[in-house]
C-alpha positions in Angstrom: -8.9 -30.1 3.5 -9.8 -29.8 -0.5 -12.9 -31.7 -0.2 -14.1 -29.6 2.5 -13.2 -26.3 1.5 -16.1 -26.9 -1.7 -18.1 -28.6 0.4 -18.4 -25.8 2.3 -19.1 -23.4 -0.8 -21.8 -25.7 -2.3 -23.6 -25.3 1.0 -22.9 -21.7 1.4 -24.4 -21.1 -1.7 -27.5 -22.6 -1.2 -28.2 -20.7 1.9 -30.5 -17.0 2.5 -28.2 -14.0 1.9 -28.3 -11.2 4.2 -30.3 -7.4 4.6 -28.5 -4.5 2.4 -25.8 -3.7 4.2 -23.3 -0.6 3.4 -20.0 0.5 4.6 -19.1 2.4 7.8 -16.5 4.7 7.3 -13.7 4.3 9.6 -13.8 8.1 10.6 -14.9 9.2 14.2 -17.7 11.3 13.1 -19.5 8.6 11.8 -18.3 5.8 14.5 -19.6 7.9 16.9 -23.3 7.7 15.6 -22.6 3.7 14.9 -21.4 3.2 18.5 -24.1 5.0 19.8 -26.3 2.8 17.4 -25.2 -0.5 18.5 -24.3 0.3 22.2 -27.3 -1.6 23.7 -29.0 -3.0 21.0 -29.3 -6.6 20.4 -28.0 -6.4 16.6 -25.7 -8.4 14.8 -23.1 -6.3 14.1 -19.6 -6.8 16.1 -18.8 -3.1 16.8 -15.0 -4.2 17.6 -14.0 -5.2 14.2 -14.2 -2.0 12.0 -14.8 -1.5 9.1 -18.7 -2.1 10.5 -21.2 -3.2 7.7 -24.8 -2.1 8.9 -28.1 -3.0 7.3 -29.8 -0.1 5.9 -33.0 1.6 7.2 -34.1 3.7 4.3 -34.5 3.7 0.3 -34.5 6.4 -1.8 -37.6 5.7 -4.1 -38.5 9.5 -5.1 -39.3 9.3 -8.6 -38.8 12.9 -9.5 -38.4 16.4 -7.9 -38.4 20.1 -8.7 -34.6 21.0 -8.7 -35.4 23.2 -5.5 -36.2 20.0 -3.3 -33.1 17.9 -4.9 -31.3 20.8 -3.9 -32.3 20.5 -0.4 -32.3 17.0 0.2 -29.2 15.9 -1.6 -26.9 19.2 -0.2 -28.2 19.3 3.0 -29.9 16.3 4.3 -28.9 13.4 2.0 -26.0 11.9 0.4 -25.1 14.3 -3.0 -25.7 11.6 -5.9 -27.7 8.3 -5.2 -29.0 6.1 -7.3 -31.3 3.4 -5.9 -32.8 0.7 -7.6 -33.9 -2.7 -6.4 -31.1 -4.4 -8.8 -28.3 -2.0 -7.7 -27.4 1.3 -5.2 -24.8 3.8 -6.3 -24.2 6.9 -3.4 -21.6 9.2 -4.0 -20.3 12.2 -2.3 -17.5 14.9 -2.7 -14.5 14.5 -0.1 -12.7 17.5 0.8 -10.8 18.7 3.5 -10.1 22.6 3.2 -7.9 24.1 6.6 -5.8 27.6 7.2 -4.3 27.3 10.4 -2.5 30.6 12.1 0.3 29.6 15.0 0.9 32.2 17.7 4.7 31.9 16.8 5.2 32.2 13.5 1.5 34.7 12.4 3.4 35.6 9.6 2.9 31.7 7.9 0.1 30.1 6.6 0.0 26.3 7.3 -3.0 24.6 5.5 -4.3 21.3 4.5 -5.7 21.1 0.7 -7.6 17.6 0.3 -9.9 16.6 -2.5 -11.4 13.7 -3.3 -14.4 11.4 -4.2 -16.5 8.6 -2.1 -18.6 5.9 -3.2 -20.5 3.2 -2.0 -23.5 1.0 -2.3 -24.5 -2.9 -4.1 -25.1 -5.0 -6.6 -27.8 -7.2 -6.0 -28.5 -7.9 -2.2 -24.8 -9.9 -2.4 -22.3 -8.0 -3.4 -21.2 -4.3 -1.5 -18.1 -1.8 -2.3 -16.8 1.2 -1.3 -13.9 3.3 -2.7 -12.4 7.0 -1.8 -9.7 8.3 -3.3 -7.9 11.7 -1.6 -5.5 13.8 -3.3 -3.7 16.4 -1.1 -1.2 19.2 -0.8 -0.6 20.6 2.5 1.9 23.1 4.8 2.3 21.5 7.8 2.3 22.9 11.4 6.2 23.1 13.2 5.2 19.9 15.3 3.9 18.0 12.5 6.6 18.5 10.1 9.0 17.7 12.3 7.5 14.4 12.8 7.2 13.8 8.9 10.9 15.4 7.9 12.1 12.0 10.6 11.5 10.0 7.6 14.2 9.8 4.6 10.9 9.3 2.6 8.7 12.0 3.9 6.1 9.2 4.8 2.6 11.0 6.1 0.9 9.7 9.0 -1.6 7.2 7.8 -1.2 7.9 4.1 2.0 7.0 2.6 5.5 8.6 0.7 4.3 12.3 -0.1 6.5 14.6 -2.3 8.2 18.2 -2.2 5.2 20.8 -2.9 6.8 24.2 -3.8 8.9 25.6 -1.1 8.0 23.4 2.1 4.8 22.1 1.2 3.9 18.2 0.5 1.8 16.4 -2.0 0.5 13.3 -1.5 -2.4 10.9 -2.6 -4.5 8.1 -0.7 -7.1 5.6 -2.8 -9.0 2.8 -1.1 -11.4 0.1 -1.9 -13.2 -2.5 -1.0 -15.4 -5.5 -2.2 -17.5 -7.3 0.4 -20.1 -10.5 -1.3 -23.0 -12.0 1.5 -22.5 -15.7 0.4 -24.9 -16.7 2.8 -26.6 -15.2 5.9 -23.6 -16.7 7.9 -20.2 -16.2 5.4 -18.7 -12.9 4.2 -16.0 -12.6 1.9 -14.1 -9.1 1.9 -11.4 -8.1 -0.8 -10.0 -5.0 -0.6 -7.6 -2.2 -0.1 -8.0 -0.4 2.9 -7.1 0.2 6.7 -8.8 -2.2 9.4 -9.1 -1.4 13.0 -9.7 -3.7 15.9 -11.4 -1.5 19.2 -13.9 0.8 20.7 -11.0 3.1 21.1 -9.5 6.3 20.1 -6.4 4.1 19.6 -6.0 0.4 19.0 -2.8 -1.8 21.2 -4.0 -5.0 18.2 -4.8 -3.0 15.4 -5.7 0.8 14.2 -5.8 2.8 11.3 -2.9 4.6 11.8 -1.3 2.8 9.0 -1.1 3.4 5.3 -3.6 1.2 3.1 -2.9 -2.5 2.3 -4.4 -5.2 0.3 -6.1 -7.3 2.1 -8.7 -10.8 2.2 -11.5 -10.9 5.0 -13.5 -13.9 6.1 -16.4 -13.4 8.1 -18.3 -16.3 9.8 -22.0 -15.5 12.4 -23.6 -18.3 13.6 -25.5 -17.4 16.1 -24.0 -15.5 19.4 -20.3 -17.0 18.4 -18.3 -14.9 15.0 -14.8 -15.3 13.5 -12.9 -13.6 11.4 -9.5 -14.5 9.6 -7.6 -11.9 7.8 -4.5 -12.1 5.3 -3.0 -8.5 5.0 0.2 -7.4 2.7 1.5 -4.6 5.0 4.8 -2.1 4.8 7.1 -2.0 7.6 7.7 1.5 9.2 4.2 2.5 8.5 4.8 6.2 10.2 7.7 8.9 10.0 9.9 7.0 12.2 11.5 4.7 8.7 14.9 5.3 8.8 15.4 2.9 5.8 15.5 4.0 2.1 13.1 1.3 1.2 10.4 0.3 2.3 10.1 -3.0 2.9 6.2 -5.3 2.9 5.2 -8.3 4.8 2.6 -10.5 5.5 0.3 -10.7 8.3 -2.9 -12.4 9.5 -4.9 -11.8 12.0 -7.7 -14.6 14.0 -10.7 -13.0 15.8 -13.0 -15.2 17.7 -16.0 -12.9 19.2 -18.5 -13.7 21.7 -22.1 -11.5 22.0 -24.1 -13.5 24.6 -26.7 -10.3 24.6 -26.6 -6.9 24.0 -24.5 -6.5 27.3 -21.5 -7.9 26.5 -18.7 -8.6 23.3 -15.9 -10.5 24.2 -12.8 -11.1 21.5 -10.0 -13.3 21.3 -7.3 -11.8 18.7 -4.3 -13.5 17.2 -1.5 -11.8 15.2 0.7 -13.0 13.1 3.5 -10.9 10.9 5.1 -13.5 9.0 9.2 -13.7 8.6 10.0 -12.4 5.0 12.9 -12.8 5.0 16.0 -15.8 4.1 19.7 -15.2 5.3 19.1 -11.7 6.0 17.2 -10.7 2.3 14.2 -10.2 1.9 12.2 -12.9 -0.4 8.4 -11.5 -0.3 7.6 -15.1 -0.6 4.2 -15.6 1.5 4.3 -18.5 4.2 1.6 -21.3 3.2 1.1 -21.8 7.5 -0.6 -18.2 7.1 -3.7 -19.7 4.8 -4.6 -22.0 7.8 -7.6 -19.8 9.0 -7.2 -21.5 12.7 -7.4 -19.7 15.5 -4.2 -20.3 17.5 -2.6 -22.7 15.0 0.6 -20.3 15.0 0.8 -19.7 18.4 1.5 -23.5 19.1 3.3 -23.9 15.5 5.9 -20.6 16.1 5.4 -19.6 19.9 6.2 -16.1 21.1 10.0 -16.6 20.1 10.3 -17.6 16.6 10.9 -15.9 13.3 7.5 -15.4 12.3 6.1 -12.9 15.2 2.5 -13.9 17.0 1.1 -11.6 19.7 -1.9 -13.2 21.0 -4.7 -10.4 23.2 -8.3 -9.5 23.6 -10.5 -6.8 23.3 -13.7 -6.6 25.8 -16.9 -4.3 25.6 -19.4 -4.2 28.4 -22.3 -2.1 28.7 -23.5 -1.4 32.3 -26.3 0.9 31.6 -27.7 2.3 28.7 -25.8 4.3 26.1 -22.6 4.0 28.9 -19.6 2.1 27.3 -16.8 0.0 29.3 -14.0 -1.2 26.9 -10.9 -2.9 27.5 -7.9 -4.9 25.5 -5.0 -6.4 25.5 -2.2 -7.1 23.4 0.9 -9.5 24.2 3.6 -10.0 21.9 6.2 -12.2 24.3 9.7 -11.1 26.1 12.7 -9.6 24.7 15.9 -9.2 26.3 17.3 -5.5 26.1 20.3 -3.7 28.2 18.0 -3.7 31.1 17.3 -7.3 31.0 14.3 -8.9 29.9 11.2 -7.2 29.5 7.6 -7.9 28.7 6.4 -6.8 25.2 2.7 -5.8 26.5 0.3 -3.3 25.6 -3.3 -2.6 27.1 -5.8 -0.1 27.4 -9.2 1.0 28.8 -11.3 2.9 28.9 -15.1 4.5 28.7 -17.5 6.1 26.8 -21.0 7.6 27.7 -22.7 7.9 24.8 -25.9 10.4 26.2 -24.5 12.9 28.9 -28.3 13.6 30.2 -30.0 10.3 28.9 -32.7 12.0 26.5 -33.6 14.7 29.0 -33.0 17.1 26.3 -33.9 16.3 23.0 -32.2 17.1 19.6 -29.1 16.7 21.7 -26.5 14.5 21.4 -23.3 14.0 23.8 -20.7 11.9 24.3 -18.0 11.9 26.8 -15.1 9.9 26.5 -12.2 8.7 28.2 -9.1 6.7 27.6 -5.8 5.7 28.4 -3.1 3.3 26.7 -0.5 1.9 27.8 2.1 0.0 25.4 5.5 -2.1 25.3 6.4 -2.7 21.7 10.1 -3.2 21.1 13.3 -2.3 21.5 15.4 0.1 19.9 16.2 -2.2 16.4 12.5 -1.0 15.5 13.9 0.6 12.6 15.0 -2.7 11.0 13.5 -4.8 13.4 11.0 -7.4 11.3 7.8 -6.4 14.2 8.3 -2.5 13.3 5.7 -2.8 10.8 3.6 -2.8 13.7 5.1 0.3 14.9 2.8 3.0 15.8 -0.8 1.3 15.5 -1.5 2.4 19.2 0.2 6.1 19.0 3.3 7.2 16.9 5.1 8.8 20.1 5.9 5.5 21.5 8.4 4.6 18.2 11.4 6.0 19.6 11.2 5.0 23.3 9.7 2.3 22.9 7.1 2.4 25.6 4.5 5.1 26.9 1.2 5.8 28.4 -1.5 8.4 26.5 -4.4 9.6 28.2 -7.4 10.8 25.7 -10.6 12.9 26.7 -13.3 14.1 24.5 -16.4 16.1 25.1 -18.7 16.3 22.0 -22.0 18.0 21.9 -24.0 18.6 19.2 -27.4 20.5 19.1 -29.0 20.5 15.4 -26.6 21.5 13.1 -24.1 23.0 16.1 -21.8 21.0 17.8 -18.8 21.7 20.3 -15.6 19.6 20.2 -13.6 19.6 23.3 -10.3 17.3 22.9 -6.9 16.9 25.6 -4.3 14.3 24.9 -1.8 13.8 27.2 1.3 11.6 27.2 5.2 11.2 27.4 6.5 14.1 25.8 3.5 16.5 24.2 0.1 17.5 25.6 -2.2 18.6 23.2 -5.6 20.3 24.2 -8.4 21.6 21.5 -11.9 23.1 21.4 -14.0 23.8 18.0 -17.7 24.8 17.3 -19.1 23.3 13.9 -21.7 23.9 12.3 -23.1 21.2 10.0 -24.6 21.5 6.7 -25.7 18.0 5.9 -25.3 15.6 9.3 -25.1 12.5 7.4 -22.3 13.0 5.2 -20.6 15.2 8.0 -20.3 18.4 6.1 -19.5 21.3 7.8 -17.7 24.4 8.8 -15.6 24.6 12.0 -13.2 27.1 13.7 -10.6 25.2 15.8 -8.5 26.5 18.8 -5.5 24.5 19.8 -2.9 24.2 22.4 0.0 22.2 22.2 3.3 21.6 24.0 6.5 19.1 23.5 9.8 17.7 24.1 12.6 17.6 21.9 13.1 13.2 22.6 10.8 12.6 19.8 10.1 16.1 17.8 13.0 18.0 16.3 13.0 20.7 18.8 10.1 21.7 21.5 7.3 24.0 20.7 4.8 25.6 22.6 2.9 27.2 20.7 -1.4 28.5 20.0 -2.7 27.6 17.2 -6.5 29.1 15.0 -7.6 27.4 12.6 -10.4 27.4 10.0 -11.9 25.0 8.2 -14.6 22.9 6.2 -14.7 19.3 5.5 -16.2 16.0 4.2 -13.8 13.7 5.2 -14.7 10.1 6.0 -11.1 9.2 6.6 -9.3 9.3 9.8 -6.3 12.0 9.6 -4.2 11.4 12.9 -2.0 15.0 13.4 -3.0 15.2 17.4 0.0 13.8 18.3 
């Protein structure tokens, strides 16, 4: 095995490198652009494994500009700071998300999010690509949001991590992520980072989502013609959301193997195996990674452990099909075996299906970008012991509301219309114990960095089953944002 690895590495270094690339953020705005670009194309990108590295199509070759032209270009058209040379590239943007919200039942109180940070990405030479983001936040959350966060003894913020008290009723929290990718050859790439990953083409995922804390990971990408293979090794923390009832958040080692096939520009299919490796011995956390997890061969963990061993194995697939131009159908399934509870034996099965129309008028209106997306997610992941279960590290990766009643169904509908710099976004979410719908009007100062000013009207109603109490409120929000990450506050 050792000799094979050495030989493979020598052959890899001798091969040619790929073209320049850059990271595609996980934020929904950026994902909409990417999905439309990759839909029906013949590129080598495998769109359901994210973040995606996509080819650079333009270079900044300008040598000198007047101050006025520089301001117009870098404030309104391009990244804020750009250093583009033959041997390196650096792009830097500010991050901010300033949000002020009023609630119909609490009109005398202000709810807000004050997010500031910085984003940088680029390359060194032609082989090394990097990106980093830092977020510093203070917030006073709306009642239904704060009731979920308050369920945790540690004040866990969705998709961020620990939060501490801020003034009387606020929360202070931060997040830092980063990745470095090396193109060893045109067929082999390695990524090392502390970040989030996502499998699928939907808003949610039942396999791996970015509704998690950032975690350190190592990723191998192999690409041979129409075949793709990804191997992940991760160090995740349990209690990913506000349902962690323990005082400590223990970490766990995980691995994923993804075997993908893209026979043409209309079809993508991937078989995905995931494992959460047992970190306990005699009931005590040992935090020692298993040697077996380093073997990067799909189905080896399943054949060695099965579905019912102390190392929790999942097996699923992700399917994307484009029957006509600009229309994508997608489907995802994840199976975790069977489990006994008071009702007998249950199958721990989750699945998702949906469609995404990228241009509702098929190009009849120039400069109009439109998206219609429908998605339904059905999930059953664990039993009532989820707060101490080894498997709970995965728990709210699809949607957080599943965590208390252990199974659920969510329907999501998005309608996005964008004409030049003006946009309207409408969103409807219906699930077991809550409904969320909003409409947002935006003006984009910079469409590349997604710098926008917006006003949003939202209605949210929920039951007391998961939340602290039943709420039925209307909200008005005004905000200004450049934010490359997803923050899920629509539960």
